[in-house]
VEXROLUM-704918 format. One record per residue (C-alpha): residue number from 0; x, y, z; residue in one letter. Coordinates in steps of 0.5 Angstrom, whole numbers, plus 500, padded with zeros to 3 digits. Layout:
<atoms>
[NUM,[X,Y,Z],'A'] ...
</atoms>
This chain:
<atoms>
[0,[454,479,536],'X'] [1,[449,482,531],'X'] [2,[449,479,524],'X'] [3,[452,485,521],'X'] [4,[458,485,526],'X'] [5,[459,478,524],'X'] [6,[459,479,517],'X'] [7,[464,485,518],'X'] [8,[468,480,522],'X'] [9,[468,475,517],'X'] [10,[470,480,511],'X'] [11,[476,482,515],'X'] [12,[478,475,516],'X'] [13,[477,473,509],'X'] [14,[481,480,507],'X'] [15,[487,478,512],'X'] [16,[487,471,509],'X'] [17,[487,473,502],'X'] [18,[493,479,503],'X'] [19,[497,473,507],'X'] [20,[496,469,501],'X'] [21,[498,474,496],'X'] [22,[504,476,500],'X'] [23,[506,469,500],'X'] [24,[505,467,493],'X'] [25,[509,474,491],'X'] [26,[514,475,496],'X'] [27,[518,481,497],'X'] [28,[522,486,493],'X'] [29,[529,486,493],'X'] [30,[530,492,490],'X'] [31,[532,498,494],'X'] [32,[532,495,500],'X'] [33,[525,492,499],'X'] [34,[522,499,497],'X'] [35,[521,497,490],'X'] [36,[523,502,484],'X'] [37,[519,508,486],'X'] [38,[518,506,493],'X'] [39,[525,510,495],'X'] [40,[522,516,493],'X'] [41,[515,515,496],'X'] [42,[519,514,503],'X'] [43,[523,520,502],'X'] [44,[516,524,500],'X'] [45,[513,522,507],'X'] [46,[519,523,511],'X'] [47,[521,529,509],'X'] [48,[517,534,504],'X'] [49,[512,532,498],'X'] [50,[517,536,493],'X'] [51,[523,531,495],'X'] [52,[520,526,489],'X'] [53,[521,526,482],'X'] [54,[516,530,477],'X'] [55,[512,523,476],'X'] [56,[512,521,484],'X'] [57,[510,528,486],'X'] [58,[504,528,482],'X'] [59,[501,521,484],'X'] [60,[499,524,491],'X'] [61,[495,530,488],'X'] [62,[492,525,483],'X'] [63,[490,520,488],'X'] [64,[487,526,493],'X'] [65,[482,528,487],'X'] [66,[480,521,485],'X'] 
</atoms>
């Protein structure tokens, strides 16, 4: 395994451990079945149509695509 590959694997492992620690420390949202305050609208936008969200949530995919 090359040094570059080892560095990539080490970075990925570190990120996984870090994300797990953050998840353990912060817990899960109890709002809207774990989706959060806006998550229900985003889920609707993904499973149905982008226009199914509110005016605010409908703009976020557009602004993220141009960022």
